mmCIF file of the N, C-alpha and C atoms, coordinates in Angstrom:
data_MODEL
# 
_entry.id   MODEL 
# 
loop_
_atom_site.group_PDB 
_atom_site.id 
_atom_site.type_symbol 
_atom_site.label_atom_id 
_atom_site.label_alt_id 
_atom_site.label_comp_id 
_atom_site.label_asym_id 
_atom_site.label_entity_id 
_atom_site.label_seq_id 
_atom_site.pdbx_PDB_ins_code 
_atom_site.Cartn_x 
_atom_site.Cartn_y 
_atom_site.Cartn_z 
_atom_site.occupancy 
_atom_site.B_iso_or_equiv 
_atom_site.pdbx_formal_charge 
_atom_site.auth_seq_id 
_atom_site.auth_comp_id 
_atom_site.auth_asym_id 
_atom_site.auth_atom_id 
_atom_site.pdbx_PDB_model_num 
ATOM 1   N N  . VAL A 1 1  ? -11.094 10.478  2.020   1.00 0.00 ? 1  VAL A N  1 
ATOM 2   C CA . VAL A 1 1  ? -9.894  10.987  1.388   1.00 0.00 ? 1  VAL A CA 1 
ATOM 3   C C  . VAL A 1 1  ? -8.813  9.913   1.391   1.00 0.00 ? 1  VAL A C  1 
ATOM 4   N N  . PHE A 1 2  ? -8.667  9.218   2.514   1.00 0.00 ? 2  PHE A N  1 
ATOM 5   C CA . PHE A 1 2  ? -7.653  8.163   2.593   1.00 0.00 ? 2  PHE A CA 1 
ATOM 6   C C  . PHE A 1 2  ? -7.862  7.105   1.520   1.00 0.00 ? 2  PHE A C  1 
ATOM 7   N N  . LEU A 1 3  ? -9.106  6.691   1.325   1.00 0.00 ? 3  LEU A N  1 
ATOM 8   C CA . LEU A 1 3  ? -9.381  5.658   0.325   1.00 0.00 ? 3  LEU A CA 1 
ATOM 9   C C  . LEU A 1 3  ? -9.094  6.151   -1.083  1.00 0.00 ? 3  LEU A C  1 
ATOM 10  N N  . LEU A 1 4  ? -9.338  7.431   -1.353  1.00 0.00 ? 4  LEU A N  1 
ATOM 11  C CA . LEU A 1 4  ? -9.014  7.976   -2.669  1.00 0.00 ? 4  LEU A CA 1 
ATOM 12  C C  . LEU A 1 4  ? -7.512  7.943   -2.917  1.00 0.00 ? 4  LEU A C  1 
ATOM 13  N N  . VAL A 1 5  ? -6.736  8.262   -1.911  1.00 0.00 ? 5  VAL A N  1 
ATOM 14  C CA . VAL A 1 5  ? -5.277  8.208   -2.043  1.00 0.00 ? 5  VAL A CA 1 
ATOM 15  C C  . VAL A 1 5  ? -4.824  6.781   -2.287  1.00 0.00 ? 5  VAL A C  1 
ATOM 16  N N  . VAL A 1 6  ? -5.377  5.847   -1.558  1.00 0.00 ? 6  VAL A N  1 
ATOM 17  C CA . VAL A 1 6  ? -5.018  4.435   -1.734  1.00 0.00 ? 6  VAL A CA 1 
ATOM 18  C C  . VAL A 1 6  ? -5.387  3.964   -3.131  1.00 0.00 ? 6  VAL A C  1 
ATOM 19  N N  . LEU A 1 7  ? -6.577  4.321   -3.585  1.00 0.00 ? 7  LEU A N  1 
ATOM 20  C CA . LEU A 1 7  ? -7.010  3.917   -4.915  1.00 0.00 ? 7  LEU A CA 1 
ATOM 21  C C  . LEU A 1 7  ? -6.117  4.519   -5.991  1.00 0.00 ? 7  LEU A C  1 
ATOM 22  N N  . ALA A 1 8  ? -5.793  5.797   -5.869  1.00 0.00 ? 8  ALA A N  1 
ATOM 23  C CA . ALA A 1 8  ? -4.916  6.442   -6.845  1.00 0.00 ? 8  ALA A CA 1 
ATOM 24  C C  . ALA A 1 8  ? -3.541  5.783   -6.854  1.00 0.00 ? 8  ALA A C  1 
ATOM 25  N N  . THR A 1 9  ? -3.028  5.461   -5.690  1.00 0.00 ? 9  THR A N  1 
ATOM 26  C CA . THR A 1 9  ? -1.733  4.784   -5.599  1.00 0.00 ? 9  THR A CA 1 
ATOM 27  C C  . THR A 1 9  ? -1.793  3.414   -6.264  1.00 0.00 ? 9  THR A C  1 
ATOM 28  N N  . ALA A 1 10 ? -2.880  2.708   -6.050  1.00 0.00 ? 10 ALA A N  1 
ATOM 29  C CA . ALA A 1 10 ? -3.029  1.378   -6.648  1.00 0.00 ? 10 ALA A CA 1 
ATOM 30  C C  . ALA A 1 10 ? -3.072  1.465   -8.158  1.00 0.00 ? 10 ALA A C  1 
ATOM 31  N N  . VAL A 1 11 ? -3.799  2.438   -8.684  1.00 0.00 ? 11 VAL A N  1 
ATOM 32  C CA . VAL A 1 11 ? -3.913  2.575   -10.138 1.00 0.00 ? 11 VAL A CA 1 
ATOM 33  C C  . VAL A 1 11 ? -2.564  2.908   -10.743 1.00 0.00 ? 11 VAL A C  1 
ATOM 34  N N  . VAL A 1 12 ? -1.852  3.862   -10.165 1.00 0.00 ? 12 VAL A N  1 
ATOM 35  C CA . VAL A 1 12 ? -0.541  4.244   -10.692 1.00 0.00 ? 12 VAL A CA 1 
ATOM 36  C C  . VAL A 1 12 ? 0.441   3.094   -10.571 1.00 0.00 ? 12 VAL A C  1 
ATOM 37  N N  . SER A 1 13 ? 0.490   2.466   -9.413  1.00 0.00 ? 13 SER A N  1 
ATOM 38  C CA . SER A 1 13 ? 1.420   1.355   -9.213  1.00 0.00 ? 13 SER A CA 1 
ATOM 39  C C  . SER A 1 13 ? 1.081   0.178   -10.115 1.00 0.00 ? 13 SER A C  1 
ATOM 40  N N  . PHE A 1 14 ? -0.208  -0.096  -10.255 1.00 0.00 ? 14 PHE A N  1 
ATOM 41  C CA . PHE A 1 14 ? -0.625  -1.204  -11.095 1.00 0.00 ? 14 PHE A CA 1 
ATOM 42  C C  . PHE A 1 14 ? -0.252  -0.943  -12.545 1.00 0.00 ? 14 PHE A C  1 
ATOM 43  N N  . SER A 1 15 ? -0.471  0.278   -13.018 1.00 0.00 ? 15 SER A N  1 
ATOM 44  C CA . SER A 1 15 ? -0.172  0.609   -14.410 1.00 0.00 ? 15 SER A CA 1 
ATOM 45  C C  . SER A 1 15 ? 1.315   0.486   -14.696 1.00 0.00 ? 15 SER A C  1 
ATOM 46  N N  . SER A 1 16 ? 2.150   1.033   -13.828 1.00 0.00 ? 16 SER A N  1 
ATOM 47  C CA . SER A 1 16 ? 3.588   0.962   -14.060 1.00 0.00 ? 16 SER A CA 1 
ATOM 48  C C  . SER A 1 16 ? 4.111   -0.452  -13.828 1.00 0.00 ? 16 SER A C  1 
ATOM 49  N N  . GLY A 1 17 ? 3.579   -1.135  -12.842 1.00 0.00 ? 17 GLY A N  1 
ATOM 50  C CA . GLY A 1 17 ? 4.018   -2.492  -12.552 1.00 0.00 ? 17 GLY A CA 1 
ATOM 51  C C  . GLY A 1 17 ? 3.619   -3.470  -13.627 1.00 0.00 ? 17 GLY A C  1 
ATOM 52  N N  . ARG A 1 18 ? 2.442   -3.253  -14.194 1.00 0.00 ? 18 ARG A N  1 
ATOM 53  C CA . ARG A 1 18 ? 1.944   -4.156  -15.223 1.00 0.00 ? 18 ARG A CA 1 
ATOM 54  C C  . ARG A 1 18 ? 2.850   -4.149  -16.441 1.00 0.00 ? 18 ARG A C  1 
ATOM 55  N N  . ALA A 1 19 ? 3.368   -2.990  -16.775 1.00 0.00 ? 19 ALA A N  1 
ATOM 56  C CA . ALA A 1 19 ? 4.228   -2.889  -17.941 1.00 0.00 ? 19 ALA A CA 1 
ATOM 57  C C  . ALA A 1 19 ? 5.542   -3.631  -17.729 1.00 0.00 ? 19 ALA A C  1 
ATOM 58  N N  . SER A 1 20 ? 6.051   -3.624  -16.505 1.00 0.00 ? 20 SER A N  1 
ATOM 59  C CA . SER A 1 20 ? 7.365   -4.215  -16.287 1.00 0.00 ? 20 SER A CA 1 
ATOM 60  C C  . SER A 1 20 ? 7.352   -5.567  -15.588 1.00 0.00 ? 20 SER A C  1 
ATOM 61  N N  . HIS A 1 21 ? 6.311   -5.873  -14.842 1.00 0.00 ? 21 HIS A N  1 
ATOM 62  C CA . HIS A 1 21 ? 6.337   -7.096  -14.049 1.00 0.00 ? 21 HIS A CA 1 
ATOM 63  C C  . HIS A 1 21 ? 5.196   -8.069  -14.314 1.00 0.00 ? 21 HIS A C  1 
ATOM 64  N N  . GLY A 1 22 ? 4.242   -7.705  -15.116 1.00 0.00 ? 22 GLY A N  1 
ATOM 65  C CA . GLY A 1 22 ? 3.149   -8.602  -15.426 1.00 0.00 ? 22 GLY A CA 1 
ATOM 66  C C  . GLY A 1 22 ? 2.130   -8.732  -14.320 1.00 0.00 ? 22 GLY A C  1 
ATOM 67  N N  . ARG A 1 23 ? 1.470   -9.869  -14.270 1.00 0.00 ? 23 ARG A N  1 
ATOM 68  C CA . ARG A 1 23 ? 0.356   -10.086 -13.339 1.00 0.00 ? 23 ARG A CA 1 
ATOM 69  C C  . ARG A 1 23 ? 0.767   -10.087 -11.879 1.00 0.00 ? 23 ARG A C  1 
ATOM 70  N N  . ASN A 1 24 ? 1.976   -10.487 -11.595 1.00 0.00 ? 24 ASN A N  1 
ATOM 71  C CA . ASN A 1 24 ? 2.439   -10.553 -10.214 1.00 0.00 ? 24 ASN A CA 1 
ATOM 72  C C  . ASN A 1 24 ? 2.461   -9.174  -9.552  1.00 0.00 ? 24 ASN A C  1 
ATOM 73  N N  . ALA A 1 25 ? 2.643   -8.128  -10.334 1.00 0.00 ? 25 ALA A N  1 
ATOM 74  C CA . ALA A 1 25 ? 2.673   -6.768  -9.793  1.00 0.00 ? 25 ALA A CA 1 
ATOM 75  C C  . ALA A 1 25 ? 1.336   -6.400  -9.165  1.00 0.00 ? 25 ALA A C  1 
ATOM 76  N N  . ALA A 1 26 ? 0.250   -6.821  -9.777  1.00 0.00 ? 26 ALA A N  1 
ATOM 77  C CA . ALA A 1 26 ? -1.075  -6.501  -9.235  1.00 0.00 ? 26 ALA A CA 1 
ATOM 78  C C  . ALA A 1 26 ? -1.242  -7.115  -7.851  1.00 0.00 ? 26 ALA A C  1 
ATOM 79  N N  . ALA A 1 27 ? -0.792  -8.325  -7.673  1.00 0.00 ? 27 ALA A N  1 
ATOM 80  C CA . ALA A 1 27 ? -0.901  -8.980  -6.368  1.00 0.00 ? 27 ALA A CA 1 
ATOM 81  C C  . ALA A 1 27 ? -0.093  -8.228  -5.317  1.00 0.00 ? 27 ALA A C  1 
ATOM 82  N N  . LYS A 1 28 ? 1.101   -7.774  -5.677  1.00 0.00 ? 28 LYS A N  1 
ATOM 83  C CA . LYS A 1 28 ? 1.933   -7.030  -4.736  1.00 0.00 ? 28 LYS A CA 1 
ATOM 84  C C  . LYS A 1 28 ? 1.287   -5.706  -4.353  1.00 0.00 ? 28 LYS A C  1 
ATOM 85  N N  . VAL A 1 29 ? 0.707   -5.012  -5.327  1.00 0.00 ? 29 VAL A N  1 
ATOM 86  C CA . VAL A 1 29 ? 0.062   -3.725  -5.059  1.00 0.00 ? 29 VAL A CA 1 
ATOM 87  C C  . VAL A 1 29 ? -1.105  -3.910  -4.110  1.00 0.00 ? 29 VAL A C  1 
ATOM 88  N N  . PHE A 1 30 ? -1.947  -4.877  -4.379  1.00 0.00 ? 30 PHE A N  1 
ATOM 89  C CA . PHE A 1 30 ? -3.115  -5.065  -3.536  1.00 0.00 ? 30 PHE A CA 1 
ATOM 90  C C  . PHE A 1 30 ? -2.741  -5.596  -2.156  1.00 0.00 ? 30 PHE A C  1 
ATOM 91  N N  . ASP A 1 31 ? -1.655  -6.344  -2.041  1.00 0.00 ? 31 ASP A N  1 
ATOM 92  C CA . ASP A 1 31 ? -1.166  -6.745  -0.717  1.00 0.00 ? 31 ASP A CA 1 
ATOM 93  C C  . ASP A 1 31 ? -0.715  -5.521  0.077   1.00 0.00 ? 31 ASP A C  1 
ATOM 94  N N  . ARG A 1 32 ? -0.046  -4.595  -0.601  1.00 0.00 ? 32 ARG A N  1 
ATOM 95  C CA . ARG A 1 32 ? 0.402   -3.374  0.060   1.00 0.00 ? 32 ARG A CA 1 
ATOM 96  C C  . ARG A 1 32 ? -0.788  -2.530  0.516   1.00 0.00 ? 32 ARG A C  1 
ATOM 97  N N  . ILE A 1 33 ? -1.806  -2.430  -0.325  1.00 0.00 ? 33 ILE A N  1 
ATOM 98  C CA . ILE A 1 33 ? -3.010  -1.673  0.034   1.00 0.00 ? 33 ILE A CA 1 
ATOM 99  C C  . ILE A 1 33 ? -3.675  -2.291  1.257   1.00 0.00 ? 33 ILE A C  1 
ATOM 100 N N  . ALA A 1 34 ? -3.769  -3.608  1.280   1.00 0.00 ? 34 ALA A N  1 
ATOM 101 C CA . ALA A 1 34 ? -4.386  -4.283  2.423   1.00 0.00 ? 34 ALA A CA 1 
ATOM 102 C C  . ALA A 1 34 ? -3.596  -4.023  3.700   1.00 0.00 ? 34 ALA A C  1 
ATOM 103 N N  . LEU A 1 35 ? -2.279  -4.028  3.604   1.00 0.00 ? 35 LEU A N  1 
ATOM 104 C CA . LEU A 1 35 ? -1.443  -3.771  4.774   1.00 0.00 ? 35 LEU A CA 1 
ATOM 105 C C  . LEU A 1 35 ? -1.643  -2.350  5.284   1.00 0.00 ? 35 LEU A C  1 
ATOM 106 N N  . ILE A 1 36 ? -1.659  -1.379  4.378   1.00 0.00 ? 36 ILE A N  1 
ATOM 107 C CA . ILE A 1 36 ? -1.864  0.021   4.766   1.00 0.00 ? 36 ILE A CA 1 
ATOM 108 C C  . ILE A 1 36 ? -3.239  0.206   5.385   1.00 0.00 ? 36 ILE A C  1 
ATOM 109 N N  . ALA A 1 37 ? -4.257  -0.369  4.760   1.00 0.00 ? 37 ALA A N  1 
ATOM 110 C CA . ALA A 1 37 ? -5.618  -0.235  5.280   1.00 0.00 ? 37 ALA A CA 1 
ATOM 111 C C  . ALA A 1 37 ? -5.734  -0.862  6.668   1.00 0.00 ? 37 ALA A C  1 
ATOM 112 N N  . THR A 1 38 ? -5.070  -1.989  6.879   1.00 0.00 ? 38 THR A N  1 
ATOM 113 C CA . THR A 1 38 ? -5.103  -2.646  8.183   1.00 0.00 ? 38 THR A CA 1 
ATOM 114 C C  . THR A 1 38 ? -4.430  -1.784  9.238   1.00 0.00 ? 38 THR A C  1 
ATOM 115 N N  . ARG A 1 39 ? -3.297  -1.196  8.897   1.00 0.00 ? 39 ARG A N  1 
ATOM 116 C CA . ARG A 1 39 ? -2.606  -0.323  9.849   1.00 0.00 ? 39 ARG A CA 1 
ATOM 117 C C  . ARG A 1 39 ? -3.480  0.865   10.229  1.00 0.00 ? 39 ARG A C  1 
ATOM 118 N N  . GLU A 1 40 ? -4.093  1.489   9.224   1.00 0.00 ? 40 GLU A N  1 
ATOM 119 C CA . GLU A 1 40 ? -4.953  2.646   9.482   1.00 0.00 ? 40 GLU A CA 1 
ATOM 120 C C  . GLU A 1 40 ? -6.148  2.247   10.335  1.00 0.00 ? 40 GLU A C  1 
ATOM 121 N N  . CYS A 1 41 ? -6.770  1.133   10.013  1.00 0.00 ? 41 CYS A N  1 
ATOM 122 C CA . CYS A 1 41 ? -7.943  0.679   10.754  1.00 0.00 ? 41 CYS A CA 1 
ATOM 123 C C  . CYS A 1 41 ? -7.573  0.343   12.185  1.00 0.00 ? 41 CYS A C  1 
ATOM 124 N N  . CYS A 1 42 ? -6.504  -0.369  12.374  1.00 0.00 ? 42 CYS A N  1 
ATOM 125 C CA . CYS A 1 42 ? -6.141  -0.814  13.713  1.00 0.00 ? 42 CYS A CA 1 
ATOM 126 C C  . CYS A 1 42 ? -5.632  0.333   14.583  1.00 0.00 ? 42 CYS A C  1 
ATOM 127 N N  . ALA A 1 43 ? -5.323  1.475   13.979  1.00 0.00 ? 43 ALA A N  1 
ATOM 128 C CA . ALA A 1 43 ? -4.956  2.658   14.748  1.00 0.00 ? 43 ALA A CA 1 
ATOM 129 C C  . ALA A 1 43 ? -6.193  3.362   15.295  1.00 0.00 ? 43 ALA A C  1 
ATOM 130 N N  . ASN A 1 44 ? -7.354  3.040   14.741  1.00 0.00 ? 44 ASN A N  1 
ATOM 131 C CA . ASN A 1 44 ? -8.624  3.632   15.161  1.00 0.00 ? 44 ASN A CA 1 
ATOM 132 C C  . ASN A 1 44 ? -9.295  2.669   16.140  1.00 0.00 ? 44 ASN A C  1 
ATOM 133 N N  . PRO A 1 45 ? -9.530  3.080   17.388  1.00 0.00 ? 45 PRO A N  1 
ATOM 134 C CA . PRO A 1 45 ? -10.089 2.153   18.389  1.00 0.00 ? 45 PRO A CA 1 
ATOM 135 C C  . PRO A 1 45 ? -11.422 1.520   17.988  1.00 0.00 ? 45 PRO A C  1 
ATOM 136 N N  . GLN A 1 46 ? -12.307 2.268   17.347  1.00 0.00 ? 46 GLN A N  1 
ATOM 137 C CA . GLN A 1 46 ? -13.597 1.700   16.951  1.00 0.00 ? 46 GLN A CA 1 
ATOM 138 C C  . GLN A 1 46 ? -13.424 0.646   15.866  1.00 0.00 ? 46 GLN A C  1 
ATOM 139 N N  . CYS A 1 47 ? -12.579 0.917   14.916  1.00 0.00 ? 47 CYS A N  1 
ATOM 140 C CA . CYS A 1 47 ? -12.326 -0.053  13.847  1.00 0.00 ? 47 CYS A CA 1 
ATOM 141 C C  . CYS A 1 47 ? -11.594 -1.274  14.409  1.00 0.00 ? 47 CYS A C  1 
ATOM 142 N N  . TRP A 1 48 ? -10.640 -1.031  15.302  1.00 0.00 ? 48 TRP A N  1 
ATOM 143 C CA . TRP A 1 48 ? -9.885  -2.128  15.899  1.00 0.00 ? 48 TRP A CA 1 
ATOM 144 C C  . TRP A 1 48 ? -10.811 -3.097  16.617  1.00 0.00 ? 48 TRP A C  1 
ATOM 145 N N  . ALA A 1 49 ? -11.796 -2.550  17.324  1.00 0.00 ? 49 ALA A N  1 
ATOM 146 C CA . ALA A 1 49 ? -12.721 -3.395  18.076  1.00 0.00 ? 49 ALA A CA 1 
ATOM 147 C C  . ALA A 1 49 ? -13.485 -4.347  17.164  1.00 0.00 ? 49 ALA A C  1 
ATOM 148 N N  . LYS A 1 50 ? -13.744 -3.936  15.937  1.00 0.00 ? 50 LYS A N  1 
ATOM 149 C CA . LYS A 1 50 ? -14.502 -4.763  14.994  1.00 0.00 ? 50 LYS A CA 1 
ATOM 150 C C  . LYS A 1 50 ? -13.617 -5.682  14.161  1.00 0.00 ? 50 LYS A C  1 
ATOM 151 N N  . ASN A 1 51 ? -12.440 -5.201  13.750  1.00 0.00 ? 51 ASN A N  1 
ATOM 152 C CA . ASN A 1 51 ? -11.696 -5.886  12.692  1.00 0.00 ? 51 ASN A CA 1 
ATOM 153 C C  . ASN A 1 51 ? -10.304 -6.385  13.041  1.00 0.00 ? 51 ASN A C  1 
ATOM 154 N N  . CYS A 1 52 ? -9.732  -5.975  14.147  1.00 0.00 ? 52 CYS A N  1 
ATOM 155 C CA . CYS A 1 52 ? -8.307  -6.256  14.360  1.00 0.00 ? 52 CYS A CA 1 
ATOM 156 C C  . CYS A 1 52 ? -8.025  -7.175  15.539  1.00 0.00 ? 52 CYS A C  1 
ATOM 157 N N  . ARG A 1 53 ? -8.970  -7.930  15.953  1.00 0.00 ? 53 ARG A N  1 
ATOM 158 C CA . ARG A 1 53 ? -8.738  -8.832  17.081  1.00 0.00 ? 53 ARG A CA 1 
ATOM 159 C C  . ARG A 1 53 ? -8.177  -10.136 16.628  1.00 0.00 ? 53 ARG A C  1 
# 
C-alpha cells in the first residue's frame, strides 16, 4: 500500500511539475520519493539492518 501511495504521488507531482518546471521537476520528485522510502525503511529494524548502515 505504501508503494502505491508513493507511486501515485510521483505520477501526480510529475505531471503537474512537468507542465510548469520541465525536466528538473522529475528529478525533484524522485529525490523526494527516495527520501521518503529511506525514512520508512530505516524505521523498520529488519530493513535497517540490510539497507541503512
